[in-house]
PDB file of N, CA, C and O in Angstrom:
ATOM      1  N   UNK A   1      12.734   5.141 -35.599  1.00  0.00           N
ATOM      2  CA  UNK A   1      12.534   4.116 -34.926  1.00  0.00           C
ATOM      3  C   UNK A   1      13.105   3.760 -33.259  1.00  0.00           C
ATOM      4  O   UNK A   1      12.359   4.679 -32.919  1.00  0.00           O
ATOM      5  N   UNK A   2      13.283   3.623 -32.878  1.00  0.00           N
ATOM      6  CA  UNK A   2      12.369   3.080 -31.431  1.00  0.00           C
ATOM      7  C   UNK A   2      14.288   2.514 -30.778  1.00  0.00           C
ATOM      8  O   UNK A   2      14.768   1.645 -31.507  1.00  0.00           O
ATOM      9  N   UNK A   3      14.865   2.789 -30.034  1.00  0.00           N
ATOM     10  CA  UNK A   3      15.471   1.925 -29.975  1.00  0.00           C
ATOM     11  C   UNK A   3      15.784   0.775 -28.350  1.00  0.00           C
ATOM     12  O   UNK A   3      16.275   1.146 -27.283  1.00  0.00           O
ATOM     13  N   UNK A   4      15.298  -0.598 -28.717  1.00  0.00           N
ATOM     14  CA  UNK A   4      14.210  -0.488 -27.252  1.00  0.00           C
ATOM     15  C   UNK A   4      16.455  -1.539 -27.021  1.00  0.00           C
ATOM     16  O   UNK A   4      17.612  -1.639 -27.431  1.00  0.00           O
ATOM     17  N   UNK A   5      15.128  -2.055 -25.794  1.00  0.00           N
ATOM     18  CA  UNK A   5      16.685  -2.110 -25.142  1.00  0.00           C
ATOM     19  C   UNK A   5      16.954  -4.043 -25.336  1.00  0.00           C
ATOM     20  O   UNK A   5      17.846  -4.699 -24.799  1.00  0.00           O
ATOM     21  N   UNK A   6      15.850  -4.558 -26.272  1.00  0.00           N
ATOM     22  CA  UNK A   6      16.256  -5.419 -26.885  1.00  0.00           C
ATOM     23  C   UNK A   6      17.941  -5.241 -28.222  1.00  0.00           C
ATOM     24  O   UNK A   6      19.065  -5.706 -28.413  1.00  0.00           O
ATOM     25  N   UNK A   7      17.022  -4.306 -28.733  1.00  0.00           N
ATOM     26  CA  UNK A   7      17.466  -4.665 -30.043  1.00  0.00           C
ATOM     27  C   UNK A   7      19.243  -3.550 -29.911  1.00  0.00           C
ATOM     28  O   UNK A   7      20.293  -3.766 -30.516  1.00  0.00           O
ATOM     29  N   UNK A   8      18.955  -2.518 -28.986  1.00  0.00           N
ATOM     30  CA  UNK A   8      19.899  -1.678 -28.551  1.00  0.00           C
ATOM     31  C   UNK A   8      20.419  -1.332 -26.918  1.00  0.00           C
ATOM     32  O   UNK A   8      20.027  -0.437 -26.170  1.00  0.00           O
ATOM     33  N   UNK A   9      21.412  -2.360 -26.694  1.00  0.00           N
ATOM     34  CA  UNK A   9      21.767  -2.649 -25.177  1.00  0.00           C
ATOM     35  C   UNK A   9      22.074  -0.903 -25.265  1.00  0.00           C
ATOM     36  O   UNK A   9      21.120  -0.605 -24.547  1.00  0.00           O
ATOM     37  N   UNK A  10      22.448  -0.089 -25.474  1.00  0.00           N
ATOM     38  CA  UNK A  10      22.746   1.134 -24.973  1.00  0.00           C
ATOM     39  C   UNK A  10      21.963   2.016 -25.068  1.00  0.00           C
ATOM     40  O   UNK A  10      22.363   3.180 -25.041  1.00  0.00           O
ATOM     41  N   UNK A  11      20.818   1.757 -25.187  1.00  0.00           N
ATOM     42  CA  UNK A  11      19.558   2.749 -24.638  1.00  0.00           C
ATOM     43  C   UNK A  11      19.648   2.934 -23.500  1.00  0.00           C
ATOM     44  O   UNK A  11      20.303   2.257 -22.707  1.00  0.00           O
ATOM     45  N   UNK A  12      18.562   4.512 -23.117  1.00  0.00           N
ATOM     46  CA  UNK A  12      18.978   4.832 -21.634  1.00  0.00           C
ATOM     47  C   UNK A  12      17.793   4.010 -21.614  1.00  0.00           C
ATOM     48  O   UNK A  12      16.804   3.805 -22.319  1.00  0.00           O
ATOM     49  N   UNK A  13      18.618   3.368 -19.799  1.00  0.00           N
ATOM     50  CA  UNK A  13      17.579   2.409 -18.805  1.00  0.00           C
ATOM     51  C   UNK A  13      17.003   3.459 -17.465  1.00  0.00           C
ATOM     52  O   UNK A  13      17.468   3.935 -16.430  1.00  0.00           O
ATOM     53  N   UNK A  14      15.633   3.465 -18.261  1.00  0.00           N
ATOM     54  CA  UNK A  14      14.476   4.153 -17.342  1.00  0.00           C
ATOM     55  C   UNK A  14      14.304   3.271 -16.036  1.00  0.00           C
ATOM     56  O   UNK A  14      14.336   2.041 -15.992  1.00  0.00           O
ATOM     57  N   UNK A  15      14.098   4.234 -14.883  1.00  0.00           N
ATOM     58  CA  UNK A  15      14.605   3.683 -13.516  1.00  0.00           C
ATOM     59  C   UNK A  15      12.726   4.031 -13.660  1.00  0.00           C
ATOM     60  O   UNK A  15      12.045   4.863 -14.258  1.00  0.00           O
ATOM     61  N   UNK A  16      12.345   2.381 -12.359  1.00  0.00           N
ATOM     62  CA  UNK A  16      10.464   2.591 -12.697  1.00  0.00           C
ATOM     63  C   UNK A  16      10.465   3.681 -12.023  1.00  0.00           C
ATOM     64  O   UNK A  16      11.226   4.311 -11.288  1.00  0.00           O
ATOM     65  N   UNK A  17       8.895   3.793 -12.669  1.00  0.00           N
ATOM     66  CA  UNK A  17       8.404   4.754 -12.042  1.00  0.00           C
ATOM     67  C   UNK A  17       8.189   5.745 -13.192  1.00  0.00           C
ATOM     68  O   UNK A  17       8.077   6.906 -12.797  1.00  0.00           O
ATOM     69  N   UNK A  18       8.098   5.561 -14.600  1.00  0.00           N
ATOM     70  CA  UNK A  18       8.765   6.359 -15.354  1.00  0.00           C
ATOM     71  C   UNK A  18       9.251   5.558 -16.312  1.00  0.00           C
ATOM     72  O   UNK A  18       9.747   4.488 -15.960  1.00  0.00           O
ATOM     73  N   UNK A  19       9.202   5.940 -17.826  1.00  0.00           N
ATOM     74  CA  UNK A  19       9.432   5.591 -19.202  1.00  0.00           C
ATOM     75  C   UNK A  19      10.159   6.121 -19.745  1.00  0.00           C
ATOM     76  O   UNK A  19      10.751   7.137 -19.380  1.00  0.00           O
ATOM     77  N   UNK A  20      10.271   5.546 -20.734  1.00  0.00           N
ATOM     78  CA  UNK A  20      11.274   6.817 -21.796  1.00  0.00           C
ATOM     79  C   UNK A  20      11.064   6.102 -22.990  1.00  0.00           C
ATOM     80  O   UNK A  20      10.885   4.922 -23.290  1.00  0.00           O
ATOM     81  N   UNK A  21      11.154   7.348 -23.670  1.00  0.00           N
ATOM     82  CA  UNK A  21      10.778   7.361 -25.189  1.00  0.00           C
ATOM     83  C   UNK A  21      12.907   7.366 -25.878  1.00  0.00           C
ATOM     84  O   UNK A  21      13.683   8.280 -25.597  1.00  0.00           O
ATOM     85  N   UNK A  22      13.150   6.578 -26.416  1.00  0.00           N
ATOM     86  CA  UNK A  22      14.340   6.716 -26.823  1.00  0.00           C
ATOM     87  C   UNK A  22      14.647   7.314 -28.264  1.00  0.00           C
ATOM     88  O   UNK A  22      15.648   7.640 -28.903  1.00  0.00           O
ATOM     89  N   UNK A  23      13.209   7.286 -28.453  1.00  0.00           N
ATOM     90  CA  UNK A  23      13.881   8.606 -29.957  1.00  0.00           C
ATOM     91  C   UNK A  23      13.812   9.656 -29.113  1.00  0.00           C
ATOM     92  O   UNK A  23      14.899  10.007 -29.571  1.00  0.00           O
ATOM     93  N   UNK A  24      13.566  10.513 -28.298  1.00  0.00           N
ATOM     94  CA  UNK A  24      14.011  11.469 -28.640  1.00  0.00           C
ATOM     95  C   UNK A  24      14.836  12.323 -27.198  1.00  0.00           C
ATOM     96  O   UNK A  24      14.396  12.691 -26.109  1.00  0.00           O
ATOM     97  N   UNK A  25      16.036  12.390 -27.757  1.00  0.00           N
ATOM     98  CA  UNK A  25      17.543  11.971 -26.963  1.00  0.00           C
ATOM     99  C   UNK A  25      17.543  11.571 -24.975  1.00  0.00           C
ATOM    100  O   UNK A  25      18.166  12.042 -24.024  1.00  0.00           O
ATOM    101  N   UNK A  26      16.512  10.506 -25.122  1.00  0.00           N
ATOM    102  CA  UNK A  26      16.663   9.636 -24.171  1.00  0.00           C
ATOM    103  C   UNK A  26      15.955  10.252 -23.191  1.00  0.00           C
ATOM    104  O   UNK A  26      16.634  10.435 -22.180  1.00  0.00           O
ATOM    105  N   UNK A  27      14.360  10.802 -23.096  1.00  0.00           N
ATOM    106  CA  UNK A  27      13.371  11.921 -22.227  1.00  0.00           C
ATOM    107  C   UNK A  27      13.142  10.468 -21.042  1.00  0.00           C
ATOM    108  O   UNK A  27      13.387   9.297 -21.332  1.00  0.00           O
ATOM    109  N   UNK A  28      12.895  10.704 -20.409  1.00  0.00           N
ATOM    110  CA  UNK A  28      12.746  10.214 -19.184  1.00  0.00           C
ATOM    111  C   UNK A  28      11.042  11.025 -18.670  1.00  0.00           C
ATOM    112  O   UNK A  28      10.853  12.190 -18.320  1.00  0.00           O
ATOM    113  N   UNK A  29       9.967   9.822 -18.813  1.00  0.00           N
ATOM    114  CA  UNK A  29       8.895  10.740 -18.265  1.00  0.00           C
ATOM    115  C   UNK A  29       7.842   9.830 -17.093  1.00  0.00           C
ATOM    116  O   UNK A  29       7.413   8.684 -16.961  1.00  0.00           O
ATOM    117  N   UNK A  30       7.781  10.866 -16.541  1.00  0.00           N
ATOM    118  CA  UNK A  30       6.767   9.954 -14.683  1.00  0.00           C
ATOM    119  C   UNK A  30       5.116   9.229 -15.650  1.00  0.00           C
ATOM    120  O   UNK A  30       4.372   9.906 -16.358  1.00  0.00           O
ATOM    121  N   UNK A  31       5.001   8.040 -15.409  1.00  0.00           N
ATOM    122  CA  UNK A  31       3.934   7.145 -15.404  1.00  0.00           C
ATOM    123  C   UNK A  31       2.702   8.054 -14.484  1.00  0.00           C
ATOM    124  O   UNK A  31       2.623   8.297 -13.280  1.00  0.00           O
ATOM    125  N   UNK A  32       1.995   8.341 -15.412  1.00  0.00           N
ATOM    126  CA  UNK A  32       0.847   9.610 -15.259  1.00  0.00           C
ATOM    127  C   UNK A  32       0.018   8.934 -13.679  1.00  0.00           C
ATOM    128  O   UNK A  32       0.451   8.067 -12.919  1.00  0.00           O
ATOM    129  N   UNK A  33      -0.815   9.439 -13.628  1.00  0.00           N
ATOM    130  CA  UNK A  33      -1.678   9.157 -11.272  1.00  0.00           C
ATOM    131  C   UNK A  33      -2.036   8.205 -12.462  1.00  0.00           C
ATOM    132  O   UNK A  33      -2.106   8.146 -13.690  1.00  0.00           O
ATOM    133  N   UNK A  34      -2.218   7.492 -11.291  1.00  0.00           N
ATOM    134  CA  UNK A  34      -2.956   6.498 -12.200  1.00  0.00           C
ATOM    135  C   UNK A  34      -2.852   4.771 -12.410  1.00  0.00           C
ATOM    136  O   UNK A  34      -3.455   3.701 -12.495  1.00  0.00           O
ATOM    137  N   UNK A  35      -1.494   5.519 -12.414  1.00  0.00           N
ATOM    138  CA  UNK A  35      -0.889   4.356 -12.636  1.00  0.00           C
ATOM    139  C   UNK A  35       0.562   4.244 -12.037  1.00  0.00           C
ATOM    140  O   UNK A  35       1.054   5.154 -11.371  1.00  0.00           O
ATOM    141  N   UNK A  36       1.246   3.004 -12.333  1.00  0.00           N
ATOM    142  CA  UNK A  36       2.627   2.646 -11.702  1.00  0.00           C
ATOM    143  C   UNK A  36       3.481   2.417 -12.568  1.00  0.00           C
ATOM    144  O   UNK A  36       3.192   2.846 -13.684  1.00  0.00           O
ATOM    145  N   UNK A  37       5.069   1.549 -12.400  1.00  0.00           N
ATOM    146  CA  UNK A  37       5.736   1.248 -12.593  1.00  0.00           C
ATOM    147  C   UNK A  37       7.024   0.471 -12.603  1.00  0.00           C
ATOM    148  O   UNK A  37       8.076   0.677 -13.210  1.00  0.00           O
ATOM    149  N   UNK A  38       6.512  -0.866 -11.430  1.00  0.00           N
ATOM    150  CA  UNK A  38       6.766  -1.365 -10.700  1.00  0.00           C
ATOM    151  C   UNK A  38       8.611  -1.918 -11.462  1.00  0.00           C
ATOM    152  O   UNK A  38       9.522  -2.015 -10.639  1.00  0.00           O
ATOM    153  N   UNK A  39       8.831  -2.126 -12.516  1.00  0.00           N
ATOM    154  CA  UNK A  39      10.340  -2.582 -13.414  1.00  0.00           C
ATOM    155  C   UNK A  39      11.255  -1.305 -14.230  1.00  0.00           C
ATOM    156  O   UNK A  39      11.031  -0.827 -15.342  1.00  0.00           O
ATOM    157  N   UNK A  40      11.846  -1.118 -13.702  1.00  0.00           N
ATOM    158  CA  UNK A  40      12.834  -0.383 -15.296  1.00  0.00           C
ATOM    159  C   UNK A  40      12.669  -0.883 -16.412  1.00  0.00           C
ATOM    160  O   UNK A  40      12.057  -1.895 -16.753  1.00  0.00           O
ATOM    161  N   UNK A  41      13.547   0.265 -17.290  1.00  0.00           N
ATOM    162  CA  UNK A  41      13.275  -0.374 -18.828  1.00  0.00           C
ATOM    163  C   UNK A  41      11.477  -0.415 -19.048  1.00  0.00           C
ATOM    164  O   UNK A  41      10.912  -1.412 -19.498  1.00  0.00           O
ATOM    165  N   UNK A  42      11.071   0.288 -18.821  1.00  0.00           N
ATOM    166  CA  UNK A  42      10.081   0.916 -19.794  1.00  0.00           C
ATOM    167  C   UNK A  42       9.456   2.317 -20.449  1.00  0.00           C
ATOM    168  O   UNK A  42       8.908   3.381 -20.162  1.00  0.00           O
ATOM    169  N   UNK A  43      10.199   1.113 -22.073  1.00  0.00           N
ATOM    170  CA  UNK A  43       9.638   2.505 -23.271  1.00  0.00           C
ATOM    171  C   UNK A  43       8.478   2.517 -23.763  1.00  0.00           C
ATOM    172  O   UNK A  43       8.428   1.944 -24.851  1.00  0.00           O
ATOM    173  N   UNK A  44       7.246   3.060 -23.300  1.00  0.00           N
ATOM    174  CA  UNK A  44       6.185   3.671 -23.625  1.00  0.00           C
ATOM    175  C   UNK A  44       5.310   3.849 -22.765  1.00  0.00           C
ATOM    176  O   UNK A  44       5.010   2.969 -21.958  1.00  0.00           O
ATOM    177  N   UNK A  45       4.662   5.218 -22.802  1.00  0.00           N
ATOM    178  CA  UNK A  45       3.435   4.932 -21.323  1.00  0.00           C
ATOM    179  C   UNK A  45       2.686   4.086 -22.161  1.00  0.00           C
ATOM    180  O   UNK A  45       2.416   4.725 -23.178  1.00  0.00           O
ATOM    181  N   UNK A  46       2.316   3.170 -22.201  1.00  0.00           N
ATOM    182  CA  UNK A  46       1.061   2.222 -22.458  1.00  0.00           C
ATOM    183  C   UNK A  46       1.624   1.560 -21.640  1.00  0.00           C
ATOM    184  O   UNK A  46       0.820   0.882 -21.001  1.00  0.00           O
ATOM    185  N   UNK A  47       3.378   1.330 -21.130  1.00  0.00           N
ATOM    186  CA  UNK A  47       3.879   0.288 -21.013  1.00  0.00           C
ATOM    187  C   UNK A  47       3.295   0.538 -18.932  1.00  0.00           C
ATOM    188  O   UNK A  47       3.073  -0.260 -18.021  1.00  0.00           O
ATOM    189  N   UNK A  48       3.278   1.615 -19.017  1.00  0.00           N
ATOM    190  CA  UNK A  48       2.675   1.564 -17.466  1.00  0.00           C
ATOM    191  C   UNK A  48       0.988   0.935 -17.567  1.00  0.00           C
ATOM    192  O   UNK A  48       0.089   0.876 -18.405  1.00  0.00           O
ATOM    193  N   UNK A  49       1.372   0.308 -15.349  1.00  0.00           N
ATOM    194  CA  UNK A  49       0.340   0.039 -15.226  1.00  0.00           C
ATOM    195  C   UNK A  49      -0.367   0.837 -14.270  1.00  0.00           C
ATOM    196  O   UNK A  49      -0.097   1.673 -13.409  1.00  0.00           O
ATOM    197  N   UNK A  50      -2.240  -0.227 -15.152  1.00  0.00           N
ATOM    198  CA  UNK A  50      -3.644   0.918 -13.682  1.00  0.00           C
ATOM    199  C   UNK A  50      -3.168   0.255 -12.883  1.00  0.00           C
ATOM    200  O   UNK A  50      -2.616  -0.807 -13.172  1.00  0.00           O
ATOM    201  N   UNK A  51      -3.291   0.854 -11.312  1.00  0.00           N
ATOM    202  CA  UNK A  51      -3.550   1.178 -10.611  1.00  0.00           C
ATOM    203  C   UNK A  51      -4.095  -0.266 -10.437  1.00  0.00           C
ATOM    204  O   UNK A  51      -4.165  -0.693 -11.589  1.00  0.00           O
ATOM    205  N   UNK A  52      -4.567  -1.354  -9.483  1.00  0.00           N
ATOM    206  CA  UNK A  52      -4.550  -2.282  -8.956  1.00  0.00           C
ATOM    207  C   UNK A  52      -6.074  -1.680  -8.515  1.00  0.00           C
ATOM    208  O   UNK A  52      -6.093  -0.473  -8.276  1.00  0.00           O
ATOM    209  N   UNK A  53      -7.204  -2.335  -8.403  1.00  0.00           N
ATOM    210  CA  UNK A  53      -8.238  -2.407  -7.533  1.00  0.00           C
ATOM    211  C   UNK A  53      -8.081  -2.798  -5.947  1.00  0.00           C
ATOM    212  O   UNK A  53      -7.622  -3.814  -5.426  1.00  0.00           O
ATOM    213  N   UNK A  54      -8.632  -1.610  -5.382  1.00  0.00           N
ATOM    214  CA  UNK A  54      -8.231  -1.403  -3.809  1.00  0.00           C
ATOM    215  C   UNK A  54      -6.826  -0.497  -3.093  1.00  0.00           C
ATOM    216  O   UNK A  54      -6.396  -0.765  -1.971  1.00  0.00           O
ATOM    217  N   UNK A  55      -6.281   0.522  -3.925  1.00  0.00           N
ATOM    218  CA  UNK A  55      -5.381   0.743  -4.475  1.00  0.00           C
ATOM    219  C   UNK A  55      -4.945   2.126  -5.095  1.00  0.00           C
ATOM    220  O   UNK A  55      -5.213   2.846  -6.057  1.00  0.00           O
ATOM    221  N   UNK A  56      -4.526   2.105  -4.534  1.00  0.00           N
ATOM    222  CA  UNK A  56      -4.568   3.605  -4.712  1.00  0.00           C
ATOM    223  C   UNK A  56      -2.845   4.449  -5.805  1.00  0.00           C
ATOM    224  O   UNK A  56      -1.991   3.562  -5.789  1.00  0.00           O
ATOM    225  N   UNK A  57      -2.396   5.462  -6.429  1.00  0.00           N
ATOM    226  CA  UNK A  57      -1.090   5.325  -7.408  1.00  0.00           C
ATOM    227  C   UNK A  57      -1.023   6.403  -7.410  1.00  0.00           C
ATOM    228  O   UNK A  57      -0.293   6.737  -8.344  1.00  0.00           O
ATOM    229  N   UNK A  58      -1.707   7.994  -6.383  1.00  0.00           N
ATOM    230  CA  UNK A  58      -1.777   8.995  -6.208  1.00  0.00           C
ATOM    231  C   UNK A  58      -1.030   9.585  -7.385  1.00  0.00           C
ATOM    232  O   UNK A  58      -1.682   9.931  -8.370  1.00  0.00           O
ATOM    233  N   UNK A  59       0.424   9.743  -7.360  1.00  0.00           N
ATOM    234  CA  UNK A  59       1.017  10.807  -7.816  1.00  0.00           C
ATOM    235  C   UNK A  59       2.324  10.368  -9.191  1.00  0.00           C
ATOM    236  O   UNK A  59       3.193   9.499  -9.115  1.00  0.00           O
ATOM    237  N   UNK A  60       2.052  11.271 -10.301  1.00  0.00           N
ATOM    238  CA  UNK A  60       3.098   9.952 -10.881  1.00  0.00           C
ATOM    239  C   UNK A  60       4.346   9.867 -11.107  1.00  0.00           C
ATOM    240  O   UNK A  60       5.076  10.855 -11.035  1.00  0.00           O
ATOM    241  N   UNK A  61       4.636   9.064 -11.313  1.00  0.00           N
ATOM    242  CA  UNK A  61       6.467   8.019 -10.804  1.00  0.00           C
ATOM    243  C   UNK A  61       6.346   7.312 -10.731  1.00  0.00           C
ATOM    244  O   UNK A  61       7.081   6.419 -11.153  1.00  0.00           O
ATOM    245  N   UNK A  62       4.557   7.082  -9.694  1.00  0.00           N
ATOM    246  CA  UNK A  62       4.420   5.901  -8.920  1.00  0.00           C
ATOM    247  C   UNK A  62       5.130   4.258  -9.002  1.00  0.00           C
ATOM    248  O   UNK A  62       4.825   3.426  -9.857  1.00  0.00           O
ATOM    249  N   UNK A  63       6.219   4.035  -7.798  1.00  0.00           N
ATOM    250  CA  UNK A  63       6.552   2.680  -8.277  1.00  0.00           C
ATOM    251  C   UNK A  63       5.574   1.199  -7.355  1.00  0.00           C
ATOM    252  O   UNK A  63       5.293   0.055  -7.712  1.00  0.00           O
ATOM    253  N   UNK A  64       5.358   1.849  -6.309  1.00  0.00           N
ATOM    254  CA  UNK A  64       4.197   0.549  -5.407  1.00  0.00           C
ATOM    255  C   UNK A  64       3.380   1.344  -5.258  1.00  0.00           C
ATOM    256  O   UNK A  64       3.490   2.389  -4.616  1.00  0.00           O
ATOM    257  N   UNK A  65       2.592   1.010  -5.748  1.00  0.00           N
ATOM    258  CA  UNK A  65       0.444   1.584  -5.331  1.00  0.00           C
ATOM    259  C   UNK A  65       0.267   0.875  -3.904  1.00  0.00           C
ATOM    260  O   UNK A  65       0.531  -0.252  -3.485  1.00  0.00           O
ATOM    261  N   UNK A  66      -0.444   2.336  -3.192  1.00  0.00           N
ATOM    262  CA  UNK A  66      -0.349   2.363  -2.086  1.00  0.00           C
ATOM    263  C   UNK A  66      -2.158   1.619  -1.546  1.00  0.00           C
ATOM    264  O   UNK A  66      -3.007   1.546  -2.435  1.00  0.00           O
ATOM    265  N   UNK A  67      -2.445   1.249  -0.424  1.00  0.00           N
ATOM    266  CA  UNK A  67      -3.254   1.367  -0.209  1.00  0.00           C
ATOM    267  C   UNK A  67      -4.460   1.730  -0.342  1.00  0.00           C
ATOM    268  O   UNK A  67      -4.460   2.961  -0.355  1.00  0.00           O
ATOM    269  N   UNK A  68      -5.513   1.323  -0.450  1.00  0.00           N
ATOM    270  CA  UNK A  68      -7.351   2.883  -0.680  1.00  0.00           C
ATOM    271  C   UNK A  68      -6.937   2.963   1.378  1.00  0.00           C
ATOM    272  O   UNK A  68      -6.545   2.324   2.355  1.00  0.00           O
ATOM    273  N   UNK A  69      -7.304   3.961   0.997  1.00  0.00           N
ATOM    274  CA  UNK A  69      -7.478   3.796   2.745  1.00  0.00           C
ATOM    275  C   UNK A  69      -9.418   3.034   3.551  1.00  0.00           C
ATOM    276  O   UNK A  69     -10.524   2.594   3.237  1.00  0.00           O
ATOM    277  N   UNK A  70      -9.117   3.156   3.933  1.00  0.00           N
ATOM    278  CA  UNK A  70      -9.709   2.531   4.753  1.00  0.00           C
ATOM    279  C   UNK A  70     -11.175   3.314   4.720  1.00  0.00           C
ATOM    280  O   UNK A  70     -11.267   4.541   4.747  1.00  0.00           O
ATOM    281  N   UNK A  71     -12.201   2.491   4.661  1.00  0.00           N
ATOM    282  CA  UNK A  71     -13.649   3.468   4.506  1.00  0.00           C
ATOM    283  C   UNK A  71     -13.151   4.306   3.248  1.00  0.00           C
ATOM    284  O   UNK A  71     -13.463   5.447   2.907  1.00  0.00           O
ATOM    285  N   UNK A  72     -12.318   3.430   2.686  1.00  0.00           N
ATOM    286  CA  UNK A  72     -12.741   4.974   0.805  1.00  0.00           C
ATOM    287  C   UNK A  72     -12.312   4.151   0.158  1.00  0.00           C
ATOM    288  O   UNK A  72     -11.656   3.153   0.459  1.00  0.00           O
ATOM    289  N   UNK A  73     -12.763   4.635  -1.047  1.00  0.00           N
ATOM    290  CA  UNK A  73     -13.270   2.862  -1.933  1.00  0.00           C
ATOM    291  C   UNK A  73     -12.363   3.290  -3.940  1.00  0.00           C
ATOM    292  O   UNK A  73     -12.576   4.374  -4.484  1.00  0.00           O
ATOM    293  N   UNK A  74     -11.647   2.403  -4.477  1.00  0.00           N
ATOM    294  CA  UNK A  74     -10.753   2.584  -5.056  1.00  0.00           C
ATOM    295  C   UNK A  74     -10.566   1.641  -6.317  1.00  0.00           C
ATOM    296  O   UNK A  74      -9.795   0.690  -6.190  1.00  0.00           O
ATOM    297  N   UNK A  75     -10.987   1.768  -7.101  1.00  0.00           N
ATOM    298  CA  UNK A  75     -11.215   1.132  -8.524  1.00  0.00           C
ATOM    299  C   UNK A  75     -10.110   1.009  -9.066  1.00  0.00           C
ATOM    300  O   UNK A  75      -9.169   1.713  -8.698  1.00  0.00           O
ATOM    301  N   UNK A  76      -9.946  -0.133 -10.299  1.00  0.00           N
ATOM    302  CA  UNK A  76      -8.426  -0.252 -11.190  1.00  0.00           C
ATOM    303  C   UNK A  76      -8.230   1.116 -11.662  1.00  0.00           C
ATOM    304  O   UNK A  76      -9.189   1.504 -12.330  1.00  0.00           O
ATOM    305  N   UNK A  77      -7.382   1.885 -11.540  1.00  0.00           N
ATOM    306  CA  UNK A  77      -6.895   2.813 -12.517  1.00  0.00           C
ATOM    307  C   UNK A  77      -6.912   4.511 -11.159  1.00  0.00           C
ATOM    308  O   UNK A  77      -6.976   5.708 -11.437  1.00  0.00           O
ATOM    309  N   UNK A  78      -6.822   3.782  -9.722  1.00  0.00           N
ATOM    310  CA  UNK A  78      -7.063   5.272  -9.219  1.00  0.00           C
ATOM    311  C   UNK A  78      -6.778   6.205  -9.123  1.00  0.00           C
ATOM    312  O   UNK A  78      -6.893   5.349  -8.246  1.00  0.00           O
ATOM    313  N   UNK A  79      -6.396   7.478  -9.034  1.00  0.00           N
ATOM    314  CA  UNK A  79      -5.407   8.072  -8.726  1.00  0.00           C
ATOM    315  C   UNK A  79      -5.369   8.896  -7.076  1.00  0.00           C
ATOM    316  O   UNK A  79      -4.298   9.082  -6.498  1.00  0.00           O
ATOM    317  N   UNK A  80      -6.542   9.270  -6.559  1.00  0.00           N
ATOM    318  CA  UNK A  80      -7.205   9.853  -5.782  1.00  0.00           C
ATOM    319  C   UNK A  80      -8.476   8.930  -5.318  1.00  0.00           C
ATOM    320  O   UNK A  80      -9.207   8.668  -6.272  1.00  0.00           O
ATOM    321  N   UNK A  81      -9.011   8.245  -3.766  1.00  0.00           N
ATOM    322  CA  UNK A  81      -9.522   7.426  -3.759  1.00  0.00           C
ATOM    323  C   UNK A  81     -11.072   8.812  -3.511  1.00  0.00           C
ATOM    324  O   UNK A  81     -11.237  10.032  -3.537  1.00  0.00           O
ATOM    325  N   UNK A  82     -11.901   7.473  -3.277  1.00  0.00           N
ATOM    326  CA  UNK A  82     -13.316   8.207  -2.880  1.00  0.00           C
ATOM    327  C   UNK A  82     -13.989   7.751  -1.313  1.00  0.00           C
ATOM    328  O   UNK A  82     -13.432   6.857  -0.676  1.00  0.00           O
ATOM    329  N   UNK A  83     -14.931   8.279  -0.895  1.00  0.00           N
ATOM    330  CA  UNK A  83     -15.554   7.677  -0.519  1.00  0.00           C
ATOM    331  C   UNK A  83     -16.815   7.661  -0.495  1.00  0.00           C
ATOM    332  O   UNK A  83     -17.409   6.744   0.073  1.00  0.00           O
TER     333      UNK A  83
END
């Protein structure tokens, strides 16, 4: 049983860049590299968003994607830019 925020307002409010599995004692996990989460309350890994084309999300727990460096190539879901 997932304790989601709509039906259980006492569920743990996960921070930006993370998702929480409220079925496992409110465990907070980073979204993976190549993904980001700009809002609070993500409840599952699938809530994490793929990094946008033209941006990179190098580290787990990214809140805001960073611009792809000049002269490099960043496709959707990029963790590290390539030249």
